[in-house]
C-alpha positions as CSV (number, residue, x, y, z in Angstrom):
1,M,148.2,131.0,145.0
2,G,144.6,130.8,146.2
3,P,143.3,134.1,147.4
4,S,146.8,135.6,147.9
5,E,148.4,138.3,145.7
6,M,149.8,137.2,142.4
7,V,153.6,137.3,142.5
8,P,156.3,136.1,140.1
9,Y,157.4,132.5,140.4
10,T,160.8,131.8,142.0
11,A,162.1,128.4,143.3
12,D,162.8,130.1,146.7
13,R,159.1,130.6,147.3
14,C,158.5,126.9,146.9
15,T,160.9,125.6,149.5
16,N,159.9,124.7,153.0
17,W,162.1,127.5,154.3
18,G,161.0,130.1,151.8
19,G,157.4,129.4,152.2
20,Y,157.5,130.7,155.8
21,H,159.0,134.0,154.9
22,C,156.9,135.3,152.0
23,P,154.1,137.4,153.3
24,E,151.8,136.6,150.3
25,T,151.4,133.0,151.7
26,S,152.6,133.1,155.3
27,L,152.7,135.0,158.6
28,G,156.3,134.0,159.3
29,F,157.9,131.0,161.0
30,I,156.6,131.7,164.6
31,A,153.0,132.1,163.5
32,G,153.1,129.3,160.9
33,C,155.0,126.5,162.5
34,A,156.7,127.2,165.9
35,V,153.3,127.7,167.5
36,H,153.0,123.9,167.5
37,E,156.1,123.4,169.5
38,L,155.1,126.1,171.9
39,G,151.8,124.5,172.3
40,M,153.4,121.1,173.2
41,A,155.6,122.8,175.7
42,Q,152.6,124.5,177.3
43,W,150.7,121.1,177.4
44,G,153.8,119.3,178.9
45,N,154.0,122.0,181.5
46,K,150.3,121.4,182.4
47,S,149.6,125.1,181.7
48,D,146.9,124.8,179.0
49,H,144.4,127.7,179.0
50,T,146.8,130.0,181.0
51,S,148.4,131.9,178.1
52,P,148.2,135.7,178.0
53,V,145.2,137.2,176.3
54,R,147.4,139.9,174.6
55,Y,150.8,139.8,173.1
56,E,153.0,142.7,172.1
57,G,156.5,142.9,170.6
58,T,158.8,144.7,168.3
59,G,160.9,143.6,165.3
60,S,162.2,144.4,161.9
61,V,160.6,143.4,158.6
62,P,162.7,143.5,155.5
63,Q,161.2,145.8,152.8
64,E,163.1,144.3,149.8
65,D,163.4,140.8,148.2
66,I,160.8,138.1,148.5
67,F,161.4,137.2,152.2
68,R,159.5,140.0,154.1
69,T,158.2,138.5,157.3
70,L,159.5,139.3,160.8
71,E,163.2,138.4,160.9
72,T,164.3,139.8,164.3
73,G,162.3,140.7,167.3
74,M,162.0,140.9,171.1
């Protein structure tokens, strides 16, 4: 667990998919993994160092169960 909050063990937290959606260990899929694909797209488009300085968005975060990172957004 490292410095994260102690939570009960479940097999769902230990899968590749589950690990992206538990806020104790992850910021969600976009922050944790998809940023690499977005970076390759920016590199391929020859637009490195042109990204916005500020991002803003909306979304919904489930309040129940173990998967509580952003699930829908705009």
